[in-house]
C-alpha positions, 0 to 999 in steps of 0.5 A: 467679441472684437473679432465679431464686431469687426466682421460686422463692421467689415460686412456693413462697409462692404454692403454699403459700397454695394448699395451705393454702387446700386443707387449712386449718381448715374452716367450714360457711359460704362461697361454695362451690357444688355441683350435681348430678342424680338419675337412675334405673337407666335414666338417667331424671331423678327429679323431687322427690327430696330432697337433704340436704347435711351438713357433716362438719367441726367445725360443724353445718350442714345444707342441703336442696333438691329436684330439678327436672323434669330431676332437677337441683339446686344449692346455694350458700353452702357452706364448704370441706371434706367434705360428705355428700350424701344423696338419697331419693325415693319408691319408690327406695333412698336413696343418698349420697356425700361431696364435698370442696367448694372455694371458688375452683374449680368443684366436680365435678357430683354424679350419684346413681343411685337403684335402684328398690325391689322391691314386697316391699321397699316397705312396709319402707322407705317408712314415715316413721320409717325416713327419720327414722332416716336423717336422724337418723344423718346429723345425728349423724354431722355432729356427730361423735357417731359412737356415736349415729349408729351406733345410728340407722343400725343401727336403720334396717338392722334395720327395713329389712334389704334396704337394705344400702347403709346399711352404707356409713354404718355403715362411715363411723362405724367409720372415723371412730372409728378402728375400721378392721377393723369398717369394712372388715367392713361394706364387705365385707358389701355386696360379698357381697350384690352377689356374691349378685346383690342389685341394688345396682348397681356404683356402691355396690360401687365405693364399698364398695371405695373405703371399704376402701381408705381404711381401709387407707390410714389404717392405713398399709397402702399396698399394700392401699389401692392394691389396693382403690382399683384395684378400685373404679375397675375396678368403675365405670370410666366414673365419673370422680368415683370416680377423682377422689375417690380422688385427693382422698384420696391428695392430702389424705394427701400421697401425691402419686404415687398422687394423680397416678395417679387424677387422671390417670385422671379426666382420661382418663375425662372429657377435657373436665373442667377440675377434674381438670386443675386438681387434677392441676396442683396435685399436680405443683406440690407434687411439684415437677414444674413442666413437668407442672404447666405442661402440666396448667394450660394444659389447664385454661385451655383448658377454663376460660379465664374464671373466678376460679381461672383468674386464680390459674392464670395467676399460677402459670404466670407464676411458672413462666416466671420460673423457666425464665429 
């Protein structure tokens, strides 16, 4: 009995460390690595796209890189926490997404699809001052100067009224200010344009729906949060990142059953993706459901047998075996 109790205590301490690492104070500097690709609507690589990655934590940090001939890019030295990734390219509508960067695990690959500008839109958005406004807004947002960031994004939208995707940036500002209804309104304006036939793409629609869901979750309206998260993944069913990011949102809010649902969905969309199995194992460990955690971690090790986080998973599995004895 003492051995079993000690094993449970050891596992609790081990998991507590892992969860605190996940939710601890964040710094812009670290050993985190991210990578991705930039493609057009037909799936072709976009060369020399500009990728700006900005830390959304307390520190002000910004990294820049350009895509290579395969549309691929990568960055190292990032700290744990949320980072905003913005991509621009000549002749395309800018796109952005958020990612939660981890230190001890491989972060999911980021694929951003850029929509081509229509001929009538080009003069409105290709001027350098417009891109400067975007950069300025993103920088102010990373500094948590949300009112000033709003002014920059709204000025950009005024100059480029057909670039509706910037309303996601505006919605982010309102959400961080706690003005959830205004954030939801911005996301709904995007959805209206898509329903009217604007060539925004299903990815931008899925992000708008997920944005509404996150606002409802912060308002403790779980029913509506679930509704819009469900709509988001249904809109872009083949994109495992959408499901994974929703799982992250739920997990960070300690909504474990819902986190399980979306991390599981990510594993179903991409069965050979170790990241989703790893995170699913952590959620089950926190529930606690040790049998399911063991199953997920074993699937993770089959996909990722020799990495830094593989050793931590083996330690967890070892503790789980002691509990069973």
